[in-house]
Short mmCIF file of the C-alpha atoms (twelve columns), coordinates in Angstrom:
data_MODEL
# 
_entry.id   MODEL 
# 
loop_
_atom_site.group_PDB 
_atom_site.id 
_atom_site.type_symbol 
_atom_site.label_atom_id 
_atom_site.label_alt_id 
_atom_site.label_comp_id 
_atom_site.label_asym_id 
_atom_site.label_seq_id 
_atom_site.Cartn_x 
_atom_site.Cartn_y 
_atom_site.Cartn_z 
_atom_site.pdbx_PDB_model_num 
ATOM 1   C CA . MET A 1   301.176 199.518 97.968  1 
ATOM 2   C CA . ALA A 2   302.226 198.939 94.364  1 
ATOM 3   C CA . LEU A 3   299.675 197.231 92.148  1 
ATOM 4   C CA . PRO A 4   300.741 194.429 89.768  1 
ATOM 5   C CA . GLY A 5   298.983 196.052 86.826  1 
ATOM 6   C CA . PRO A 6   296.045 198.249 85.831  1 
ATOM 7   C CA . LEU A 7   292.765 197.406 87.530  1 
ATOM 8   C CA . PRO A 8   289.412 197.671 85.783  1 
ATOM 9   C CA . GLY A 9   287.506 200.823 86.557  1 
ATOM 10  C CA . PRO A 10  283.944 200.781 87.867  1 
ATOM 11  C CA . GLN A 11  282.415 201.300 84.421  1 
ATOM 12  C CA . GLN A 12  284.373 198.635 82.579  1 
ATOM 13  C CA . LYS A 13  282.681 195.438 81.459  1 
ATOM 14  C CA . SER A 14  284.273 192.227 82.665  1 
ATOM 15  C CA . HIS A 15  282.935 188.963 81.222  1 
ATOM 16  C CA . GLY A 16  283.322 185.721 83.100  1 
ATOM 17  C CA . VAL A 17  284.426 187.261 86.389  1 
ATOM 18  C CA . GLY A 18  285.045 184.521 88.924  1 
ATOM 19  C CA . GLY A 19  284.485 181.815 86.332  1 
ATOM 20  C CA . TRP A 20  280.810 181.356 87.169  1 
ATOM 21  C CA . LEU A 21  279.268 181.641 83.703  1 
ATOM 22  C CA . PRO A 22  280.738 180.966 80.249  1 
ATOM 23  C CA . GLN A 23  281.555 183.726 77.784  1 
ATOM 24  C CA . ASN A 24  280.453 181.455 74.932  1 
ATOM 25  C CA . PRO A 25  276.610 181.663 74.795  1 
ATOM 26  C CA . LYS A 26  276.403 178.271 73.071  1 
ATOM 27  C CA . LEU A 27  277.721 176.589 76.227  1 
ATOM 28  C CA . LEU A 28  275.191 178.418 78.363  1 
ATOM 29  C CA . ILE A 29  272.405 177.406 75.973  1 
ATOM 30  C CA . SER A 30  273.565 173.790 75.993  1 
ATOM 31  C CA . SER A 31  273.774 173.707 79.784  1 
ATOM 32  C CA . LEU A 32  270.335 175.237 80.200  1 
ATOM 33  C CA . ARG A 33  268.873 172.861 77.606  1 
ATOM 34  C CA . ASP A 34  270.307 169.894 79.528  1 
ATOM 35  C CA . LEU A 35  268.837 171.264 82.752  1 
ATOM 36  C CA . VAL A 36  265.399 171.641 81.149  1 
ATOM 37  C CA . VAL A 37  265.568 168.028 79.939  1 
ATOM 38  C CA . GLU A 38  266.659 166.881 83.397  1 
ATOM 39  C CA . VAL A 39  263.746 168.689 85.033  1 
ATOM 40  C CA . ASN A 40  261.223 167.257 82.563  1 
ATOM 41  C CA . ASN A 41  262.574 163.728 83.036  1 
ATOM 42  C CA . HIS A 42  262.427 164.130 86.805  1 
ATOM 43  C CA . LYS A 43  258.805 165.265 86.683  1 
ATOM 44  C CA . ARG A 44  257.881 162.345 84.438  1 
ATOM 45  C CA . ASP A 45  259.728 159.714 86.477  1 
ATOM 46  C CA . ALA A 46  258.411 161.005 89.789  1 
ATOM 47  C CA . SER A 47  254.903 161.645 88.431  1 
ATOM 48  C CA . ILE A 48  255.114 165.175 89.815  1 
ATOM 49  C CA . SER A 49  252.325 167.577 88.951  1 
ATOM 50  C CA . PRO A 50  253.597 170.798 87.356  1 
ATOM 51  C CA . LEU A 51  251.304 172.618 89.773  1 
ATOM 52  C CA . PHE A 52  253.185 171.300 92.822  1 
ATOM 53  C CA . LEU A 53  255.936 173.524 94.214  1 
ATOM 54  C CA . SER A 54  257.911 173.232 97.425  1 
ATOM 55  C CA . GLU A 55  257.070 175.793 100.099 1 
ATOM 56  C CA . PRO A 56  259.906 178.317 99.474  1 
ATOM 57  C CA . VAL A 57  259.206 178.390 95.722  1 
ATOM 58  C CA . GLN A 58  255.444 178.452 96.279  1 
ATOM 59  C CA . GLN A 59  255.930 181.519 98.474  1 
ATOM 60  C CA . LEU A 60  257.730 183.285 95.629  1 
ATOM 61  C CA . LYS A 61  254.905 182.332 93.245  1 
ATOM 62  C CA . GLU A 62  252.298 183.711 95.640  1 
ATOM 63  C CA . LEU A 63  254.293 186.920 96.014  1 
ATOM 64  C CA . ILE A 64  254.545 187.360 92.239  1 
ATOM 65  C CA . GLU A 65  250.805 186.888 91.847  1 
ATOM 66  C CA . SER A 66  249.899 189.086 94.818  1 
ATOM 67  C CA . THR A 67  250.277 192.363 92.891  1 
ATOM 68  C CA . ALA A 68  249.781 193.418 89.289  1 
ATOM 69  C CA . GLU A 69  253.210 195.092 89.257  1 
ATOM 70  C CA . LEU A 70  255.179 191.984 90.240  1 
ATOM 71  C CA . ARG A 71  253.152 189.756 87.945  1 
ATOM 72  C CA . MET A 72  253.750 192.118 85.003  1 
ATOM 73  C CA . LEU A 73  257.479 192.372 85.724  1 
ATOM 74  C CA . ALA A 74  257.841 188.598 86.112  1 
ATOM 75  C CA . SER A 75  256.020 188.033 82.826  1 
ATOM 76  C CA . GLY A 76  257.727 190.918 81.066  1 
ATOM 77  C CA . MET A 77  261.268 189.744 81.746  1 
ATOM 78  C CA . PHE A 78  260.617 186.676 79.581  1 
ATOM 79  C CA . ASP A 79  258.647 188.565 76.924  1 
ATOM 80  C CA . GLU A 80  261.467 191.107 76.597  1 
ATOM 81  C CA . VAL A 81  264.184 188.564 75.822  1 
ATOM 82  C CA . PRO A 82  264.993 189.361 72.161  1 
ATOM 83  C CA . ASP A 83  263.183 187.213 69.626  1 
ATOM 84  C CA . ARG A 84  266.391 186.378 67.784  1 
ATOM 85  C CA . ALA A 85  269.115 183.770 67.969  1 
ATOM 86  C CA . PRO A 86  270.626 182.704 70.244  1 
ATOM 87  C CA . TYR A 87  268.131 184.073 72.789  1 
ATOM 88  C CA . ASN A 88  264.925 182.629 71.369  1 
ATOM 89  C CA . GLU A 89  265.949 179.014 70.933  1 
ATOM 90  C CA . ASP A 90  268.467 176.377 71.871  1 
ATOM 91  C CA . PRO A 91  270.782 174.580 69.414  1 
ATOM 92  C CA . ILE A 92  268.030 172.218 68.259  1 
ATOM 93  C CA . GLY A 93  265.436 174.940 67.755  1 
ATOM 94  C CA . ASN A 94  263.448 174.690 70.978  1 
ATOM 95  C CA . LYS A 95  262.658 177.787 72.979  1 
ATOM 96  C CA . GLN A 96  264.024 177.347 76.473  1 
ATOM 97  C CA . ILE A 97  262.212 178.954 79.436  1 
ATOM 98  C CA . LYS A 98  259.182 180.921 78.286  1 
ATOM 99  C CA . SER A 99  257.492 182.110 81.494  1 
ATOM 100 C CA . TYR A 100 257.926 182.667 85.204  1 
ATOM 101 C CA . HIS A 101 255.880 179.502 85.772  1 
ATOM 102 C CA . GLU A 102 258.573 177.436 84.052  1 
ATOM 103 C CA . MET A 103 261.233 179.408 85.927  1 
ATOM 104 C CA . LEU A 104 259.630 178.408 89.227  1 
ATOM 105 C CA . GLU A 105 259.579 174.742 88.187  1 
ATOM 106 C CA . MET A 106 263.299 174.981 87.421  1 
ATOM 107 C CA . PHE A 107 263.948 176.680 90.755  1 
ATOM 108 C CA . ASP A 108 262.063 173.928 92.556  1 
ATOM 109 C CA . PHE A 109 264.091 171.160 90.921  1 
ATOM 110 C CA . VAL A 110 267.450 172.829 91.533  1 
ATOM 111 C CA . MET A 111 266.600 173.728 95.126  1 
ATOM 112 C CA . ASN A 112 265.694 170.142 95.969  1 
ATOM 113 C CA . ASN A 113 268.046 168.107 93.791  1 
ATOM 114 C CA . LYS A 114 270.863 169.870 91.971  1 
ATOM 115 C CA . ALA A 115 274.496 170.011 93.063  1 
ATOM 116 C CA . PRO A 116 277.014 171.732 90.747  1 
ATOM 117 C CA . SER A 117 279.162 169.191 88.917  1 
ATOM 118 C CA . TRP A 118 282.567 169.627 87.302  1 
ATOM 119 C CA . LYS A 119 282.606 170.145 83.521  1 
ATOM 120 C CA . LYS A 120 286.033 170.604 81.942  1 
ATOM 121 C CA . LEU A 121 284.692 172.116 78.737  1 
ATOM 122 C CA . GLU A 122 282.578 174.609 80.635  1 
ATOM 123 C CA . TYR A 123 285.435 175.444 82.990  1 
ATOM 124 C CA . ASP A 124 287.745 176.242 80.081  1 
ATOM 125 C CA . ALA A 125 285.173 178.728 78.778  1 
ATOM 126 C CA . GLY A 126 284.071 179.990 82.207  1 
ATOM 127 C CA . LEU A 127 282.632 177.429 84.604  1 
ATOM 128 C CA . ILE A 128 278.896 177.157 85.141  1 
ATOM 129 C CA . GLY A 129 278.879 176.432 88.854  1 
ATOM 130 C CA . PHE A 130 275.606 178.039 89.839  1 
ATOM 131 C CA . PRO A 131 272.506 176.723 88.031  1 
ATOM 132 C CA . PHE A 132 270.245 179.578 89.159  1 
ATOM 133 C CA . ASN A 133 272.428 182.004 87.192  1 
ATOM 134 C CA . ALA A 134 272.086 179.921 84.040  1 
ATOM 135 C CA . ILE A 135 268.289 179.939 84.408  1 
ATOM 136 C CA . LEU A 136 268.129 183.710 84.809  1 
ATOM 137 C CA . ASP A 137 270.982 184.992 82.668  1 
ATOM 138 C CA . TRP A 138 268.735 186.266 79.862  1 
ATOM 139 C CA . PRO A 139 265.513 187.335 81.647  1 
ATOM 140 C CA . MET A 140 267.438 189.327 84.250  1 
ATOM 141 C CA . ALA A 141 269.161 191.247 81.419  1 
ATOM 142 C CA . THR A 142 265.841 192.885 80.501  1 
ATOM 143 C CA . ALA A 143 264.398 196.114 81.894  1 
ATOM 144 C CA . SER A 144 261.594 194.198 83.644  1 
ATOM 145 C CA . GLY A 145 264.071 191.698 85.045  1 
ATOM 146 C CA . TYR A 146 266.256 194.464 86.453  1 
ATOM 147 C CA . ALA A 147 263.248 196.046 88.185  1 
ATOM 148 C CA . PHE A 148 261.917 192.695 89.410  1 
ATOM 149 C CA . PHE A 149 265.163 191.528 90.992  1 
ATOM 150 C CA . LEU A 150 265.693 194.869 92.743  1 
ATOM 151 C CA . LYS A 151 262.539 194.388 94.827  1 
ATOM 152 C CA . PRO A 152 263.377 193.722 98.524  1 
ATOM 153 C CA . GLU A 153 260.380 191.415 98.901  1 
ATOM 154 C CA . VAL A 154 261.534 189.348 95.912  1 
ATOM 155 C CA . ASN A 155 265.048 189.068 97.313  1 
ATOM 156 C CA . SER A 156 263.646 187.945 100.652 1 
ATOM 157 C CA . LYS A 157 261.934 184.994 98.923  1 
ATOM 158 C CA . LEU A 158 265.040 184.244 96.848  1 
ATOM 159 C CA . LYS A 159 267.106 184.190 100.019 1 
ATOM 160 C CA . HIS A 160 264.753 181.567 101.461 1 
ATOM 161 C CA . ILE A 161 265.089 179.471 98.287  1 
ATOM 162 C CA . LEU A 162 268.889 179.705 98.225  1 
ATOM 163 C CA . ASN A 163 269.206 178.961 101.936 1 
ATOM 164 C CA . THR A 164 266.970 175.912 101.485 1 
ATOM 165 C CA . TRP A 165 269.143 174.744 98.581  1 
ATOM 166 C CA . LYS A 166 272.187 175.129 100.797 1 
ATOM 167 C CA . SER A 167 270.761 173.352 103.839 1 
ATOM 168 C CA . GLU A 168 268.851 170.605 102.001 1 
ATOM 169 C CA . VAL A 169 271.307 169.795 99.182  1 
ATOM 170 C CA . LEU A 170 274.694 171.501 99.237  1 
ATOM 171 C CA . MET A 171 275.420 170.805 102.920 1 
ATOM 172 C CA . THR A 172 274.110 167.229 102.889 1 
ATOM 173 C CA . GLU A 173 275.083 163.846 101.467 1 
ATOM 174 C CA . LYS A 174 272.592 164.560 98.681  1 
ATOM 175 C CA . SER A 175 275.375 166.535 96.973  1 
ATOM 176 C CA . GLN A 176 278.206 164.112 97.751  1 
ATOM 177 C CA . HIS A 177 277.845 162.363 94.380  1 
ATOM 178 C CA . VAL A 178 279.633 165.243 92.607  1 
ATOM 179 C CA . ILE A 179 282.654 164.982 94.943  1 
ATOM 180 C CA . THR A 180 284.294 161.979 93.281  1 
ATOM 181 C CA . THR A 181 287.221 161.177 90.994  1 
ATOM 182 C CA . SER A 182 284.913 160.494 88.027  1 
ATOM 183 C CA . GLN A 183 285.082 162.673 84.917  1 
ATOM 184 C CA . ASP A 184 282.338 165.006 86.161  1 
ATOM 185 C CA . GLY A 185 283.568 164.933 89.759  1 
ATOM 186 C CA . TRP A 186 285.362 167.718 91.598  1 
ATOM 187 C CA . LEU A 187 288.150 165.262 92.465  1 
ATOM 188 C CA . SER A 188 288.828 164.410 88.820  1 
ATOM 189 C CA . GLN A 189 292.317 165.018 87.476  1 
ATOM 190 C CA . ASP A 190 291.185 168.014 85.406  1 
ATOM 191 C CA . SER A 191 289.476 169.619 88.386  1 
ATOM 192 C CA . LEU A 192 292.390 168.989 90.750  1 
ATOM 193 C CA . MET A 193 294.829 170.437 88.223  1 
ATOM 194 C CA . SER A 194 292.737 173.598 87.910  1 
ATOM 195 C CA . ILE A 195 292.470 173.957 91.682  1 
ATOM 196 C CA . GLU A 196 296.206 173.408 92.116  1 
ATOM 197 C CA . ASN A 197 296.996 175.992 89.435  1 
ATOM 198 C CA . ASP A 198 294.733 178.528 91.146  1 
ATOM 199 C CA . THR A 199 296.104 177.803 94.621  1 
ATOM 200 C CA . ASN A 200 299.852 177.384 94.192  1 
ATOM 201 C CA . LEU A 201 301.948 180.501 94.528  1 
ATOM 202 C CA . LEU A 202 304.547 181.357 91.918  1 
ATOM 203 C CA . GLY A 203 307.186 178.625 91.894  1 
ATOM 204 C CA . GLN A 204 305.089 176.152 93.930  1 
ATOM 205 C CA . GLU A 205 303.988 172.761 92.604  1 
ATOM 206 C CA . LEU A 206 302.091 171.342 95.572  1 
ATOM 207 C CA . THR A 207 299.394 168.735 94.975  1 
ATOM 208 C CA . PHE A 208 295.813 169.035 96.208  1 
ATOM 209 C CA . GLN A 209 296.599 166.456 98.900  1 
ATOM 210 C CA . GLN A 210 299.578 168.506 100.080 1 
ATOM 211 C CA . ILE A 211 297.594 171.741 100.155 1 
ATOM 212 C CA . PHE A 212 294.228 170.772 101.642 1 
ATOM 213 C CA . GLN A 213 292.905 168.608 104.454 1 
ATOM 214 C CA . CYS A 214 291.547 165.449 102.819 1 
ATOM 215 C CA . ASP A 215 291.639 161.662 103.188 1 
ATOM 216 C CA . PRO A 216 292.061 159.906 99.807  1 
ATOM 217 C CA . LEU A 217 293.348 156.714 101.482 1 
ATOM 218 C CA . GLY A 218 290.661 156.359 104.143 1 
ATOM 219 C CA . ASP A 219 287.881 157.406 101.770 1 
ATOM 220 C CA . PRO A 220 289.015 156.850 98.156  1 
ATOM 221 C CA . LYS A 221 285.594 157.785 96.748  1 
ATOM 222 C CA . HIS A 222 284.984 161.169 98.407  1 
ATOM 223 C CA . TRP A 223 288.353 161.838 100.098 1 
ATOM 224 C CA . GLY A 224 286.597 162.548 103.383 1 
ATOM 225 C CA . PHE A 225 284.330 165.312 102.064 1 
ATOM 226 C CA . LYS A 226 280.763 164.871 103.303 1 
ATOM 227 C CA . SER A 227 279.032 167.253 100.878 1 
ATOM 228 C CA . TRP A 228 279.598 169.789 98.106  1 
ATOM 229 C CA . ASP A 229 279.756 172.570 100.683 1 
ATOM 230 C CA . ASP A 230 282.282 170.623 102.757 1 
ATOM 231 C CA . PHE A 231 284.487 170.423 99.672  1 
ATOM 232 C CA . PHE A 232 283.845 174.011 98.649  1 
ATOM 233 C CA . VAL A 233 285.010 175.418 102.015 1 
ATOM 234 C CA . ARG A 234 287.876 172.923 102.375 1 
ATOM 235 C CA . LYS A 235 290.662 173.860 104.780 1 
ATOM 236 C CA . PHE A 236 294.372 174.279 104.218 1 
ATOM 237 C CA . LYS A 237 296.525 171.647 105.901 1 
ATOM 238 C CA . ASN A 238 298.729 174.336 107.404 1 
ATOM 239 C CA . ILE A 239 297.531 177.853 106.699 1 
ATOM 240 C CA . ASP A 240 300.547 179.516 108.326 1 
ATOM 241 C CA . GLN A 241 302.829 177.601 105.990 1 
ATOM 242 C CA . ILE A 242 300.651 177.739 102.864 1 
ATOM 243 C CA . ARG A 243 299.637 181.383 103.329 1 
ATOM 244 C CA . PRO A 244 302.073 183.220 105.620 1 
ATOM 245 C CA . VAL A 245 300.986 186.785 106.367 1 
ATOM 246 C CA . ALA A 246 302.850 189.125 104.048 1 
ATOM 247 C CA . PHE A 247 304.744 192.114 105.449 1 
ATOM 248 C CA . PRO A 248 303.882 191.547 109.130 1 
ATOM 249 C CA . GLY A 249 304.306 194.626 111.289 1 
ATOM 250 C CA . GLN A 250 304.104 196.989 108.301 1 
ATOM 251 C CA . PRO A 251 300.700 198.736 108.557 1 
ATOM 252 C CA . GLU A 252 301.078 200.439 105.170 1 
ATOM 253 C CA . TRP A 253 300.409 197.037 103.577 1 
ATOM 254 C CA . ILE A 254 296.928 195.482 103.474 1 
ATOM 255 C CA . ALA A 255 296.728 191.700 103.201 1 
ATOM 256 C CA . ASN A 256 293.885 190.098 101.242 1 
ATOM 257 C CA . SER A 257 291.482 188.215 103.492 1 
ATOM 258 C CA . CYS A 258 290.618 185.670 100.784 1 
ATOM 259 C CA . GLU A 259 291.957 184.183 97.538  1 
ATOM 260 C CA . SER A 260 290.398 186.831 95.330  1 
ATOM 261 C CA . LYS A 261 291.586 188.569 92.186  1 
ATOM 262 C CA . PRO A 262 291.343 192.342 91.529  1 
ATOM 263 C CA . PHE A 263 288.165 193.463 89.795  1 
ATOM 264 C CA . ALA A 264 287.711 197.199 90.479  1 
ATOM 265 C CA . PHE A 265 289.582 199.954 92.288  1 
ATOM 266 C CA . GLN A 266 288.311 203.443 93.109  1 
ATOM 267 C CA . THR A 267 289.880 206.178 95.201  1 
ATOM 268 C CA . ASN A 268 288.264 209.076 97.073  1 
ATOM 269 C CA . ALA A 269 284.932 207.326 97.590  1 
ATOM 270 C CA . GLN A 270 282.163 209.645 98.741  1 
ATOM 271 C CA . GLU A 271 279.413 208.958 101.246 1 
ATOM 272 C CA . TYR A 272 276.715 209.057 98.582  1 
ATOM 273 C CA . ASP A 273 278.883 208.713 95.495  1 
ATOM 274 C CA . SER A 274 278.370 205.591 93.404  1 
ATOM 275 C CA . PHE A 275 280.755 202.759 92.745  1 
ATOM 276 C CA . TRP A 276 280.115 199.293 91.347  1 
ATOM 277 C CA . LEU A 277 279.673 196.374 93.689  1 
ATOM 278 C CA . LYS A 278 278.772 193.089 91.989  1 
ATOM 279 C CA . GLY A 279 277.239 194.943 89.090  1 
ATOM 280 C CA . GLN A 280 275.178 197.469 91.042  1 
ATOM 281 C CA . ALA A 281 275.763 201.038 92.152  1 
ATOM 282 C CA . TYR A 282 276.084 201.599 95.906  1 
ATOM 283 C CA . SER A 283 277.139 204.538 98.048  1 
ATOM 284 C CA . VAL A 284 279.576 204.041 100.922 1 
ATOM 285 C CA . SER A 285 276.748 204.750 103.344 1 
ATOM 286 C CA . GLU A 286 274.511 202.142 101.715 1 
ATOM 287 C CA . MET A 287 277.279 199.559 101.619 1 
ATOM 288 C CA . LEU A 288 277.765 199.991 105.370 1 
ATOM 289 C CA . HIS A 289 273.990 199.996 105.901 1 
ATOM 290 C CA . GLY A 290 273.899 203.533 107.267 1 
ATOM 291 C CA . HIS A 291 276.186 202.695 110.197 1 
ATOM 292 C CA . ARG A 292 277.384 205.678 112.194 1 
ATOM 293 C CA . PHE A 293 280.981 204.773 111.336 1 
ATOM 294 C CA . ALA A 294 280.319 205.148 107.591 1 
ATOM 295 C CA . GLU A 295 281.480 208.768 107.538 1 
ATOM 296 C CA . GLN A 296 284.942 207.640 108.676 1 
ATOM 297 C CA . PHE A 297 285.396 205.877 105.327 1 
ATOM 298 C CA . VAL A 298 284.485 208.904 103.203 1 
ATOM 299 C CA . GLY A 299 287.429 209.795 100.976 1 
ATOM 300 C CA . GLY A 300 288.809 206.286 101.257 1 
ATOM 301 C CA . THR A 301 289.580 203.675 98.649  1 
ATOM 302 C CA . VAL A 302 287.189 200.982 97.424  1 
ATOM 303 C CA . TYR A 303 288.868 197.758 96.333  1 
ATOM 304 C CA . GLN A 304 286.628 195.091 94.815  1 
ATOM 305 C CA . ALA A 305 287.758 191.572 94.027  1 
ATOM 306 C CA . SER A 306 286.231 188.397 92.601  1 
ATOM 307 C CA . LEU A 307 286.604 184.856 93.870  1 
ATOM 308 C CA . SER A 308 286.698 181.998 91.368  1 
ATOM 309 C CA . THR A 309 284.935 178.685 91.887  1 
ATOM 310 C CA . THR A 310 288.207 176.753 92.097  1 
ATOM 311 C CA . SER A 311 289.784 179.027 94.707  1 
ATOM 312 C CA . TYR A 312 290.082 178.574 98.464  1 
ATOM 313 C CA . HIS A 313 286.803 179.880 99.898  1 
ATOM 314 C CA . ARG A 314 287.533 180.610 103.545 1 
ATOM 315 C CA . TRP A 315 288.197 184.032 105.013 1 
ATOM 316 C CA . ASN A 316 291.212 184.838 107.145 1 
ATOM 317 C CA . SER A 317 291.653 188.388 108.349 1 
ATOM 318 C CA . PRO A 318 295.178 189.173 109.581 1 
ATOM 319 C CA . VAL A 319 294.380 192.576 111.078 1 
ATOM 320 C CA . SER A 320 295.371 194.374 114.238 1 
ATOM 321 C CA . GLY A 321 292.878 196.037 116.533 1 
ATOM 322 C CA . LYS A 322 289.571 194.809 117.919 1 
ATOM 323 C CA . VAL A 323 286.411 193.935 115.995 1 
ATOM 324 C CA . ILE A 324 283.578 195.929 117.540 1 
ATOM 325 C CA . HIS A 325 280.756 195.380 115.046 1 
ATOM 326 C CA . THR A 326 279.779 192.788 112.447 1 
ATOM 327 C CA . GLU A 327 276.673 192.753 110.300 1 
ATOM 328 C CA . VAL A 328 275.343 190.880 107.285 1 
ATOM 329 C CA . VAL A 329 273.760 193.381 104.899 1 
ATOM 330 C CA . ASP A 330 271.197 191.845 102.569 1 
ATOM 331 C CA . GLY A 331 271.589 192.833 98.944  1 
ATOM 332 C CA . THR A 332 270.202 191.754 95.591  1 
ATOM 333 C CA . TYR A 333 270.974 188.318 94.179  1 
ATOM 334 C CA . PHE A 334 270.218 188.646 90.468  1 
ATOM 335 C CA . SER A 335 269.882 192.341 89.678  1 
ATOM 336 C CA . GLU A 336 271.703 193.294 86.486  1 
ATOM 337 C CA . PRO A 337 272.014 196.986 85.542  1 
ATOM 338 C CA . THR A 338 270.630 197.951 82.140  1 
ATOM 339 C CA . THR A 339 274.161 199.011 81.142  1 
ATOM 340 C CA . LYS A 340 274.992 195.302 81.098  1 
ATOM 341 C CA . GLY A 341 271.682 194.037 79.732  1 
ATOM 342 C CA . PHE A 342 270.138 193.629 76.296  1 
ATOM 343 C CA . THR A 343 270.095 197.422 75.884  1 
ATOM 344 C CA . SER A 344 273.892 197.347 75.989  1 
ATOM 345 C CA . SER A 345 275.641 197.240 72.627  1 
ATOM 346 C CA . GLU A 346 277.491 194.122 73.812  1 
ATOM 347 C CA . GLY A 347 274.439 192.258 75.091  1 
ATOM 348 C CA . PRO A 348 274.011 190.806 78.583  1 
ATOM 349 C CA . ASP A 349 277.030 190.257 80.790  1 
ATOM 350 C CA . PRO A 350 277.243 186.512 81.527  1 
ATOM 351 C CA . ALA A 351 279.049 187.102 84.813  1 
ATOM 352 C CA . SER A 352 276.967 189.907 86.242  1 
ATOM 353 C CA . PRO A 353 274.598 188.085 88.636  1 
ATOM 354 C CA . ASN A 354 275.493 188.386 92.282  1 
ATOM 355 C CA . ARG A 355 276.742 185.243 93.971  1 
ATOM 356 C CA . VAL A 356 275.791 183.725 97.299  1 
# 
């Protein structure tokens, strides 16, 4: 299969992959500053004690404080953020998040309240669509942060937090307020134009309403979307027409199963050789979780792609044969290799955190 152009190798740095974090650090600082203000206002208005944390976040706190190692790593990842601009202060001179205690407060607010909104300025620079990444972008780029976020027990608690955020906010009407036609809504003209540009094939000029299942007449405020997640995993009106399977009956061609863009490409992968998957080295055996079929993929090709926030987010797998095994392999959510951290000559990679 001919490739449209050169693909990045596994060692190349790629800022802003998927459009989840901005390349301009000033936008990240501004967004995080606004989030800190929002959290402080919420605590004041709700008369919430800073000592109170919801159960999933409290469990992470208790884990951190259960061993000297985790407590030192959690503290160290904030101490190791360079004491220089822009990392030590925001645009008005205030240091942002100074400790894991403040990090946990931020986690608690986001998990219970925050749905990603549309920001045209941030989208143009690389959309901030995942507030947890903005909170952790600098501390996870430290040596202590890398070690902390590799811990399986830490990732187990983070999984609980992220799943709670999904079930309590993103999949409920609590997040519906960002699915509107207002300026900060995902149905705004700027947002729809970006989605249409990402979705239309070359030569197509279909509108959002022509592409996706929605109801702007019956529900002019939310277009029939019940939550942020409902919008995020929106369905095509006619997938066979919008995305016909390319080269049917020609097994030498592999069709993408989602609307992703090439990120890395490596041939002759070895069972215990390393390649880069979401910013972390894995062997083929580890990627397939030690499954007995792993050896059949030795010598094969690894193709890695990224999925942007404005793309279609459902999977469709036009393959022949019979599926005989499926498995969800837990990984790391926010582990950033030191090659992309503050020890790198280019500083931390704003797009390196893994995405849920």
